[in-house]
C-alpha positions in Angstrom: -28.0 17.9 -15.9 -26.5 21.9 -16.2 -28.3 22.2 -13.0 -26.0 19.0 -11.7 -23.0 21.5 -13.0 -24.2 24.5 -9.8 -21.3 24.2 -6.7 -24.8 23.6 -4.5 -24.7 20.0 -5.9 -21.1 19.1 -5.2 -21.8 17.1 -1.9 -19.7 16.7 0.7 -19.4 16.5 3.7 -21.2 19.3 5.9 -19.7 18.6 9.1 -16.9 21.5 8.9 -14.4 23.0 11.5 -16.3 25.4 13.3 -13.4 28.2 14.7 -16.0 30.6 16.1 -17.5 27.4 17.9 -13.6 26.6 19.6 -13.2 30.3 19.7 -16.0 30.7 21.7 -15.6 27.5 23.7 -11.6 28.5 25.1 -13.0 32.3 25.7 -15.5 30.7 28.1 -13.4 28.2 29.8 -10.8 31.7 30.2 -14.4 32.9 31.8 -13.7 30.4 34.4 -10.6 30.8 35.7 -11.1 35.2 35.4 -14.0 34.7 37.9 -11.4 32.0 40.3 -8.8 34.9 40.3 -10.7 37.9 40.3 -11.6 38.2 44.2 -8.2 36.3 45.0 -5.0 35.9 44.0 -4.2 32.5 41.6 -1.7 31.5 43.8 -4.8 30.7 46.3 -6.0 28.0 44.6 -1.9 26.4 44.1 -1.5 23.1 46.3 1.3 21.2 45.0 0.3 18.2 47.0 -3.1 19.1 45.3 -1.4 18.9 42.0 0.9 15.2 42.4 -1.9 13.7 43.8 -4.6 14.2 41.0 -2.5 14.8 37.4 0.0 11.9 38.7 -1.9 9.9 39.8 -4.9 9.9 36.3 -2.0 10.1 34.1 -0.5 6.8 36.4 -3.5 5.3 36.2 -4.0 6.0 32.4 -0.5 4.2 31.4 -1.8 1.3 33.5 -4.7 0.4 31.6 -2.8 1.8 28.2 0.1 1.3 26.1 2.4 4.5 25.5 2.4 4.8 22.7 -1.7 4.9 22.8 -2.1 7.5 24.5 0.2 9.1 22.7 -1.5 9.1 19.3 -4.7 10.2 22.0 -2.5 14.0 22.6 -1.6 14.3 18.9 -5.3 13.3 18.1 -6.4 16.7 20.8 -3.9 18.6 19.6 -4.9 18.3 15.4 -8.4 18.3 16.5 -7.5 21.9 17.2 -6.8 22.4 13.6 -10.0 21.2 12.0 -11.6 17.9 11.3 -10.2 14.6 9.7 -12.6 15.5 6.9 -10.6 18.0 5.3 -8.1 16.0 4.1 -10.5 14.7 1.8 -12.6 17.3 0.8 -10.9 18.1 -2.2 -11.1 14.6 -3.5 -14.5 14.0 -2.6 -15.3 17.4 -5.0 -13.0 15.7 -7.7 -15.0 12.3 -7.5 -18.4 14.2 -7.4 -17.3 16.6 -10.3 -16.3 13.1 -12.3 -19.4 11.5 -11.9 -21.4 14.8 -13.7 -18.8 15.0 -16.3 -19.2 10.6 -17.1 -15.4 10.5 -16.7 -12.8 7.6 -15.1 -11.3 7.0 -12.0 -8.1 6.7 -13.6 -8.5 10.5 -15.2 -7.4 11.1 -11.3 -4.5 9.6 -10.3 -1.4 7.7 -12.2 -2.0 5.0 -9.5 1.0 3.6 -11.2 2.0 1.8 -7.3 1.0 2.2 -2.9 2.1 5.7 -2.2 0.0 5.9 0.5 -2.6 8.4 -0.7 -6.3 6.5 -0.9 -7.5 7.5 -4.1 -3.8 6.5 -5.5 -3.9 2.9 -4.2 -7.8 2.8 -5.6 -6.8 3.2 -8.4 -4.2 1.4 -8.4 -6.3 -1.4 -7.3 -8.4 -1.2 -10.0 -5.9 -0.8 -12.6 -4.4 -4.7 -10.7 -8.3 -6.2 -12.4 -9.4 -6.0 -8.2 -13.3 -6.0 -8.2 -15.4 -2.8 -5.8 -16.2 -5.4 -3.7 -12.4 -6.2 -2.8 -11.8 -2.7 -3.1 -14.2 -2.3 -0.6 -13.1 -4.7 2.1 -9.7 -3.6 1.9 -10.3 0.0 2.3 -13.4 -0.4 4.7 -10.4 -2.8 6.9 -8.1 0.4 6.4 -10.7 2.9 8.2 -11.4 0.6 10.6 -8.2 0.5 11.7 -7.8 3.9 12.2 -11.6 4.6 13.6 -10.3 1.7 16.7 -7.5 3.8 17.3 -9.6 7.1 17.6 -11.9 5.2 19.9 -9.0 4.6 22.5 -8.0 7.9 22.5 -12.3 8.7 23.4 -12.2 5.8 25.2 -8.8 7.1 27.3 -10.3 10.7 27.5 -13.5 8.8 28.8 -11.3 7.2 31.6 -9.5 9.8 33.1 -12.3 12.0 33.1 -13.9 9.4 35.9 -10.3 8.8 37.6 -9.3 12.5 38.3 -12.4 12.8 40.6 -12.1 9.6 42.2 -8.7 10.9 43.1 -10.2 14.0 43.9 -12.1 12.0 46.3 -8.9 10.1 47.6 -7.3 13.2 48.3 -10.0 14.7 50.5 -10.4 11.7 52.2 -6.8 11.7 53.1 -6.7 15.5 54.2 -10.0 14.9 56.0 -7.5 12.6 58.1 -5.2 14.6 58.6 -7.5 17.4 59.7 -8.6 14.9 62.5 -5.3 14.0 63.5 -4.2 17.5 63.7 -7.5 19.1 66.7 -4.4 19.0 69.2 -2.7 21.3 66.4 -4.7 23.9 64.9 -2.1 25.4 63.1 -1.3 22.4 61.4 -5.3 22.1 60.1 -4.5 24.4 57.4 -2.8 22.2 55.1 -5.1 19.1 55.7 -8.2 21.1 54.9 -6.3 22.6 51.9 -5.3 19.2 50.5 -8.9 18.0 51.1 -10.6 21.1 49.2 -7.8 21.6 46.7 -8.0 17.9 45.3 -11.9 17.8 45.0 -11.4 21.0 43.4 -8.4 19.7 40.8 -10.6 16.3 40.4 -13.6 18.2 39.8 -12.1 21.1 37.6 -10.3 18.2 34.8 -12.7 15.7 34.6 -15.2 18.2 33.9 -13.5 21.1 32.0 -10.8 19.6 30.2 -11.7 15.8 29.8 -15.0 15.2 28.6 -15.5 18.0 26.5 -11.8 16.6 24.6 -13.1 13.7 24.6 -16.8 14.7 23.1 -14.6 16.7 21.0 -12.8 13.7 19.6 -16.3 11.5 19.3 -18.3 13.9 17.4 -14.4 14.0 15.2 -14.6 10.5 14.4 -18.2 10.6 13.1 -16.7 13.1 10.3 -13.7 10.7 9.9 -16.6 7.9 9.0 -18.8 9.7 7.3 -16.2 11.7 4.8 -14.7 7.9 4.0 -18.2 6.6 3.4 -19.0 9.0 0.6 -15.7 8.5 -1.0 -15.6 4.7 -0.5 -19.5 5.3 -2.5 -18.9 8.1 -5.1 -15.3 5.7 -5.8 -18.2 2.6 -5.9 -20.2 4.6 -8.6 -17.9 5.4 -10.9 -16.2 1.4 -10.6 -19.5 0.0 -11.7 -20.4 2.4 -14.2 -16.9 1.3 -15.9 -18.2 -2.3 -15.4 -21.7 -2.1 -16.8 -19.6 -0.2 -19.7 -17.8 -3.3 -20.9 -20.9 -5.1 -20.9 -22.6 -3.4 -22.8 -19.5 -3.4 -25.5 -19.3 -6.7 -24.8 -22.6 -7.5 -25.4 -22.9 -4.9 -28.6 -19.6 -6.7 -29.7 -21.3 -9.9 -29.7 -23.7 -9.5 -32.8 -27.2 -10.8 -34.2 -25.5 -12.2 -36.6 -23.9 -15.1 -33.8 -27.1 -14.8 -31.7 -28.9 -15.8 -34.5 -26.3 -19.0 -35.9 -26.5 -19.9 -31.9 -30.2 -19.9 -31.8 -30.3 -21.8 -35.8 -28.1 -24.0 -34.2 -30.0 -25.2 -31.4 -33.3 -25.9 -33.1 -30.7 -28.3 -35.6 -30.1 -30.1 -32.0 -33.7 -30.2 -31.5 -35.4 -31.4 -34.3 -32.2 -34.1 -34.5 -32.9 -35.5 -30.7 -37.1 -35.0 -31.6 -36.6 -37.2 -34.5 -34.6 -40.3 -33.3 -36.8 -40.1 -29.8 -40.0 -40.6 -32.9 -37.9 -43.6 -33.9 -36.9 -45.6 -30.8 
C-alpha cells in the first residue's frame, strides 16, 4: 500500500494543456503571414469588397442557421481554449479523490455539502447526504455533463459549417469577379478591380476555411474529449467512495444482527416445520 502513495499513481487525465504546441502553431500561422508580405506590401492583399463578401457572408449564414447565444458561446469557448484545457478545472478535485480513495477516507470529508453552490463535487456530496443512491446521483450528473457536451458540440458544428461556407462564398465572389471581367473587356481599366475581386475572394475563403475555422473546430473537438474523459474519471472515483460506504453500512448491519438472532430464527423455522409435519401425518 505504501507504493500507492507515490504521486505517479495519483492518476488524473493525461491530456493537459501544452503551451509549446500552441506557440508553435501560432508561429506557423505568423510564418504564413510573413511569407505573404515578404515580397509584396501587405496592403496588396487587402480588398474591401472581397472581405465583405467572405467574412460578412459567412457570419450572416451562420447566424441564420444558429442562434446568437450559441455563436457567442462558441466564441467564448474558442477564447478559453487558448488558456488551457477544460480538464484543468477538476484536476485538483481528481487528486483529492485519489488521495481519499488511497487513504480509505470518506466522501463527506472533502466538502461540507450543506447546500447546492454550483461546484460539482459539493453538489454531489449534498445529494449523497440527502440519501440519494449512486445510480440517482450518476444519472443527475450525467445529464448535467450531457448538456455541457451538447453546447460544446454545437460550437464545433458552427466552426465546421463556417469552414465550408467561407470557401463557398470565395468561389461565389470569384464567379462575380469573372463576370465583371467579361463585361469589362471593352474597357481594360475596369478589368483590374474585377479580377482582384475574383482572386481575393477565393484566397480569403480558402484562408479562413483552412487556416482559421478548421483548426479551431479541431481544437474544440479535442477539448470536448478531454472534458468528457475528466468527468468520467470524476464519476468513477466518486462511485468507488460511495459504494465503499454502502458496503461498510451493510457489513455493520450484518455484524449487529449477531449469531444468536440467526440461531433463534433457525430454531423457530425448524419448530414450525415439525408442527407442519405432525399435522400432515395426522391427516
